[in-house]
Steps between C-alpha positions, in 0.01 A plus 500: 500500500322216322676296235413534133623355174296700246436871457201597286487861384212693347692774321395864483665839464545591865311266734555127451319209660745239627403154615737259670426128482648194670413167337206659316355650820463875527715644781447873433333722244564872527540819298847652479668794327781487243782532755348241730457255211867541411589442866286186512670364189852576620457377858289189437667161478521361148162384382266498203356841407191504277324793336272574208640629174419870499669839513805474721514119503834474322654766725387326819597159359854628442512647853384171656734292284797724589466400867471129424126434475344272240253714304186392315295747296148381418257604229209691663251297295636183659480650850142623453370141508636459855341811652233433760266781601517863397798645314702651782875526543490253791302248293731554203803405712331173596401433136857566380635254757233240419578530130871447570420174682313368196679212327431648155636848578652670196718790610563802280849579384685742725689761303849625576554874510655489151210296360248733662682803358490355147132414539426854621687655207307280256168597659585871489604474134177317414297768680683782321442329164131449577459863611682621188262301279197626697620859470551472124156340459336773706669776299397326177141470623478863613642625172260278305216696666644807322524316168876443525601140425841355589617169355542202734878480540723658759714648223193661338388629839839656576506665159140627507477659846758778450338584164153507660621724783657743248195517270303807608220428252387162639244643747678403823480757779812634669409321824452164327824551303687560827345191662581285195858630504536403866355154433734457205798591721385237749470249214858577390626472859346153529669396179851531642 
């Protein structure tokens, strides 16, 4: 087996491209599955492991770090400048390695599991808030088409919708009333 002191990984969901380098010279460049990547990381001698920041990067960085490797996560925009030829997984591995050899490399922060969990919670909350606002705006817009105006506050919205759904003289059909009721329930669920 040839020696290597750097592992460059092009991350994916199931099939990863892994390049092994010794003193900046490519020794191997092959596609591997998830289990094989984990085996490579756990059985390889301690070395530098580089990858682009993307989905799964923090997970794989933690796995590599847990078995003693030094891990560097690079911004994909930085790596792009080092790609030669077509965008292929094999070429990406070489570009990732070349970028890591650059003297002005600026690695991304690697998140711990706790940090990643907090970031994920914040992103889910932001998405729920955005969807809640979009849902309220859509309901307002649809009702405006029927001549029903709701003031621009969440409090006014919460107060108006039940009254609108109860009013049988406002011209809304039973089907639309049912759909609006379901959307309003979704709005309330996203508010918790």
